[in-house]
N, C-alpha and C positions, 0 to 999 in steps of 0.2 A: 504493500500500500504506500509506503514512504517513497519508493522509487516511482510509482505512478504519479504521486503528488508533485515530486520534484520535476518530473518530465513535463507535466502540465504547466507548471510555473515557468519553465524555460521556454516552452512553446508560446505561452501568453506574452512573455517579455519580447520575444522575437517578432510576434505579430504587431505589438505596439510600436516597436522600433521601425519596422518596415512601413507600417501605416503612417507614422509621423513623417517619414521622408516623402512618401507619395503626397500626403496632404500639403506639406510645405511647398513642394515643387509646383503642384497644381495651383495653389493660392497665389504665389508670386508671379505666375504666368497667366493669371486670369484677366489681367487688364493693366492699365497704366496708373500707377499711384500718383502721378503728377498731373493727371488729366484736368482736375479742377483749376490748378494753378496755370496751366498752359492757356486756358480760356479766360483767365483773369486779366483785367486791364489796369491792375495796380502798378504804380511806378516801381515799387520794389519787388516785382514779380520774380526777377531772376535771383534776388537774394533769398526769397522764400523758397524757391525751388532748390537752391543750393543747400539751404538749411535742412530741408526735408530729405534731400538726397543723402546728406551726411548723417542725419538722425536715423534713417532707415537702412543705411549701408547699401544703397542701390548700385553703387559702383563696384561692390565686391561680388565675386562669383557666388552662385547660389549655395555651394557647399560650405563656404566660409560663413555665410549668414545662418545656415542651418546649424553648424557646429557652435556658433555663438549662442543660438537659442538652446541647443541641447545641453551645453555646459551649464546654463542657468537652471534648466530643469533638473539636471543631475544632482544639483544641490538639495533637492527635496529629500534625498536620503538622509541628510543631516539637518533636516527641518529648516533650511534656509533657501527656499524656492525663490527664483528670480525669473519670472516669465517675460521680462522685458517691458518695453514701453510702447504705447500706441504711436501712431504717426504724429499725434498732437502733443506727445510728451506725457500722457497720463499713465499711471502705473497699472499694468494689466493685472497684477496681484490684487489690487483693491477692486478693480472691475469684476474680477472672477468671484471674489468673496461675496459681493452684493448680488451678482447675477445667479450664482450657483444656489444660493439660499432660496431664491424665488422659484427657480425651475425644479430643483430637487424636491421642494415642498409640494409642488404641483404633481410631479411625476410619481413620487412615492405614495401619496394618498390615492391617486388614480390606480396605481398598481395593486395596492391592497384591496381596494374596493372591487376591482375587476376580478381578482382571484377569488374573493369571497362570493360575489354574486355569480360569476361565471361557473365556478365549480359547483355551487349549490344548484343552479339551473341544470347543469349537465347531469348531475346525479339524479335529480328528480325526473329529468327527461328519460334517462335510462330505465328508471324504475317504472315509469308510466309510458313505456315504449308504445308508439303508434296510437296514443290517446290524443284527445284534442289539445291537451297541454303540451304534449311533445311536438305536435305540428305547429302550434303557436310559437313555441320557443325556437324551433328550427327556422320558421319564417322570419322571426325577429332577428335571429343571429345573422342570417344571410343579408337582411336589410341593413343592419348596423355595420356589417363588415364592408358593404359596398358604398356606404355613405362617404362622399368627399369631405375631408376634414374642414376645409374652408367654408363649404356650404352649410354644414351642420353648425359651425361656430357662429356664422352670421345669423342663421335662423334662431339660435338660442339667444343671441344678443337682442333680437327683436322681441321674442316672446318672454324670455326670462329676465330681461332688464327693462326695456322700454315699456312694454305692456304691463309688466308686473308693477312697475313704479306708478303707472297711471291707475291701475286697479287699487293699489294701496291708498290712493288719495280718497277713495270712498269704497272700501271693501264690501262687497255684497255678492252672495252666491245664489243664483237662481235655482228654482226647484228642478228645472231640467238638468242643470249642472250637477246638483246633488244626486239625481237619479243616475246619471252617467257614471259618476265616481263610484257610487254604491254598486252598480251593475258590474263594473270592471273588477272591483274587489271581490264580489261574489263569484264571478266567473273564475278568477284566479284561485281563490281558496277552494272552491269545489273541484277544480281540475287537479290541484295538488293533492288534496286528501283522497280523491278517487272514490272507488266503490261502485255499486250498481247505480242505475239511473235514479231510483227513488232516494238513495242516500245523497247523491249529488244535488238533487233538487232541494232536499231539506237543508243541506249545508249551505247552498247558495241563497236560499230564502232567508235563513237566519242571518247570514253575513250581510245580505242586502239591508235587512231591517236595522241591524246594529250600526252599520256604517252610515246609512241614511240618517238615523237618529242622532249619531254623534255630530255629523256635519251640520245638521239642522240646529242642534243645541249650540254648537260653536258659533254659528252665524247669528243666532239670537242674542248671545252675550257679547258679540263683537270680539270674539277670541282672536281674530287675525291681527288686531291692534295691541291687545294686552293678553298674550298667550300665557298659559301655565298648564302644568299637568295636574297638580294637586295631589293630595294624599290618596284619594280613592283610585285614581288611575295608576299611581305608583304601586299600590298594593296589587291591583289586578295584573299589572305588568310583571311584578315579582312572582306572583303565583303562576303566571303563564311560563315564565322562565324556569321555575321549579319543575313544572310539568314536562317541559321540553327536555330538561336535563335527566329527569327520571325515565322518560321514554327512550332516550338515547343510551341509557346505561343499563338499568336493572328493571325498568317497568314501574307501573304505579302500585303494584301489590306489595312491594317491600316496605314494611312499616317503619323499621328503624331509620332507613335513609330518608323516608318521607318525613318523619318527625324531625330529623336533623335539619332538613330543608326548611320546615315550618319554624323551628327555633331560630334559624338564621334570619328568616324574614321578620320574626318578632324582634330580634336584636337590631335589625336594620330599621325597624319602626322607631325604636328608642333612639338610634343614631340620627334619625331624621330630625328629631326635636333637639338633640344635644348639639349637633353640628350646625343647626340653623343660623345662630348668630355669627359663626365663623364664615359660613358660605355666603353671607349677605354681600360681603366685598372682601374676598380673600386677598392676601398680600401678593400672591403669585402662584405659578404652577407648582412650586415646591410644596405649598400647603395642600393642593389637590393630590399630589403624589403621596405625601405622607398619610393623608386620609385613606387613599387607596391601599397602601401597605397595611394600615391598621385593619381595614376591612378584610383583606386576605388573611391576616393573622388570626382574627377572630373566627372567620369561617373555617379555617384549618383546625382550630381548637375545637369547635363544635363538632366537626366531622370526626375528629379523633376520639372525643369523649363518647359520642352517641353512636358511632359506627359499628361497634362490636367487632365481629369477625370480618366485616366488610368496611374497615376503616378507610381504605384507600378510595373506594368508590364513594363513600359518604363524604370524604374531604373534597373530591372532585365536584360532586353535586352541590355541596355547600359553598364552595368557592365560586362556581359558576352562577349560582343564585345570588350570592352576595354582590358579585361584580355587576350583574344585571340590575339589581336594585340600586346599587351605588350609581350606575350610569343614569338610571331614571331620575334619581335625586339631582344629579349634576345637570341633566337636561331641564329639569323643572326650574332650577335657578337660572340657567341660561335663557330659557324662554321668557322668564320674567324681566330679563334685561333688554328684551326687544323694544319695549315701549320707550325706554330712555334713548335707545339708538335711533328710533324713529324721530324723536324730537330733535336730536342733533343733526340728522341728515336731511330733514325737511321732506320735499317731495321727490327726492332722488336717492333712494336707499341703496340701489345698486347702480354704479356708474358703468359705462360701457368700455372704459379703458382704465388701465392701472391695476396693480395688485393690492392696493389698499384704498378704502373709501376716503380716509383722511390720512394725512402725513403722520406716521407713527410718532415722530419726535414732537409734534404739536398736539397730539391727542391727549385730552385730559379727562376722559370718561372713566367709568368704573372698570373693574376687571372683566365683568361680563360684557359690557359694551365694547371693551377692547377686543374681545374674541370676535364679535360681529365685524368690527373694523378690519380685523385680520383675515376673517374667513368668508365674509359675504361675497367678496370678489373672487374667491376660490371656487365657488360652487359651479358656475357655468363652464369654465375651462376644464374643471375636473370631470364634469358630465361628458364633455366631448371626448376626452381621452379615455374615459372608462368605457364608453359605448364601443369604442374601437376594439378594445381588448376582450370585452365580455363575449363577443361572438366566437373568437378562437378558443377561449377557455371552455365555454359551454360545449362546443362541438368536440374538442379533444377529450374532455372529461366523459361525455356521453359515449363516444366510441370506445374509450378505454374501459369504462364501466361495463358496457355491454359485452366486451370481449372477456372481461374477468368473470362476470356472473354466469358465463357459459362454460367455464372450466370445470374439470372433473371434481376438484376439491369443493367447489361450491355446491354441486349436486350431492356430494357426500354429506356436506353439512345439512342440506335440506332433508336428506333421507334419515338423518339422525333425529329429526323432529325439531331442529332449532327454528326459532321464530324469524320472520323476515327482518325484524330490527337487528337481531344478532348477526344474521347472514350478511346483511348489507353494510352494517357499520363496522363490525369486528373482523370480517373476512374479506369482503369484496372491495370496500372503499379504500382500505389501506394499500392494497396492491394496485388498485386502479389509479391512485394518485402518484405512483412512482414516475411515470413519463412526464407529469406536469412540472417536475423539478427542472427539466430541460427547457420546457416551453417558457417558463418564467424568465429565464435569462434572455432569450431572444425577444420576448415581449418588452422587457425593460428598455432594451436598445431601441426598439421601434417606437416606443412611447417618447423617448428623448428626441427622436427624429420628428415625430408628429408634433411635439411641443414647439418646434420652431415655427410651424404654421399657426398653431393655436395662440402662441404668444404674440404673433404679429397681428392677429385679428383682435385680440383683447387688449393689446397695448401693454403687455407685461415687459418690464425691463429685466429680462432673464437671460439665460444662455442663448436663446434663440435670437434675441435682439443683438446681443454682442456678436454672434456668429454672422448674422445678416449684415451688420454694419462693417465688420471686418472684410467680408467679401466685396461689399459695395465700394469700399475705399482701397481695396487691394492691400490691406494691412494684415500681414500674416500672424502677428503675435496674438490678437484676440481670437482669430480662427483656431490657432493651435491650442489656446487655452480651452476653447470649447472642445477640441478633440481630446485633450487630456481627460476632461470630465466625462464626456459622452463615450468616447472610445475606451477609456479606462474602465468605466462602469460596465460597459458591454463585455469586455474581455474578462474582467474579474467575475462578473456574474456567470458567464459561461464556464469559467474555470471552477467556480464553486459548485455549479450544477454538475459538472463532470465528476468532481470529487464526491459529491453527495450521491450521485447515481452509482458510482463505483462502490461506495460503502454499502448501498442497499442491494446491489447486484454484483457479487464478486466476479462474474464472468466478464464484466466490462473492463476490469483491470488488465485482462490479457489482450 
């Protein structure tokens, strides 16, 4: 295994080196870096051209310029990176730090969302093969996969920013809109739960009534302007999370683990009142992290004490339930901050350009309002990038899951009388997800490429903008900085995927 890892590291380093040479040569030969000065009528035009020529080393051969850049990059091994200067004399190091933060925030969130949603849809499609839900997911996957990024981004700007802002000026949901939303939820829930026609009709009808009633109640109390979950919804969500954890592990009949989960919810109810004053305006994310760690520790203790011979499972169920309830409490406080953010932003809650609604250095709102300032501009570009990846994840997962559940050992598990829950979660799913480790690496690289277009549409000052301006001005240093992040992330992710795959399947090492 060590020899395999060392070989993959050497190959990755060689790929990065050869790719950097190719990228540098293509960039410096993509145009004239003095084109704007040649067309200028300034009296000191020649002096400006000479200064830029000297600053960029245009009279030096390409290999000397590349070696100069490479020598600066090689200092990263001693934590003294020098990525050079732009044609205007700005430090590329500073540009990269600010740009990488915006882009990696966007791509990382989109990647995790795409993995979670895509894998879930793929598993459900395989379980409900050739059902209406399977056909709907297949149609949506091919639709999203074929969407041009720039078109989807512009469409979301129109609907998710401009029209949403206009609707928030006087939010009102018509009865027809309530019916459409409730029908879509009913159709989705009935398709996922499955069963015979009578069961699906009952499930759909109950879901329709519940969703329609919730939307109607929210509209009557003007929930869209002053939203909150409230303690009743938090308790319902926590009980739903407990039921989900039980179904995925031991089922609803195990009393000890059920009681451990209920005790966890009871302690979470106490924590809701105890932490209320702290969460009104916490000092920062460190406070949230500490509360999350305390939540996990208490849940582990409950599972250990009440689990008996199944302590491990009880601890897993308790932690999952506690984290779900903690997340709902977090969302309750976050939703309560929406009203204050509305007052600050006026009639334009979501702007069509930029990665923050207000300049962070000048923002003086509360902690929760600051999250909206940081995240509200993140929603639309994240949706664009997530939709691109959901299609591939869902299709790959469905195919891998179908191949796995048709294996002999799955038929053997069924013949032993194991339930579908145990067969799908403990036997089929684990093996079906092995190929996804490789797909994640390729998808991360493609998302960085798609982020260039997405950032251009939404006006983000990220890696895409830095890359685009570098190409436009024939300035190699910003382009190479983008290559270091995007190419390095792609190569490293592929290397980690190969190593993870080899650890899961020893045949790959050969």
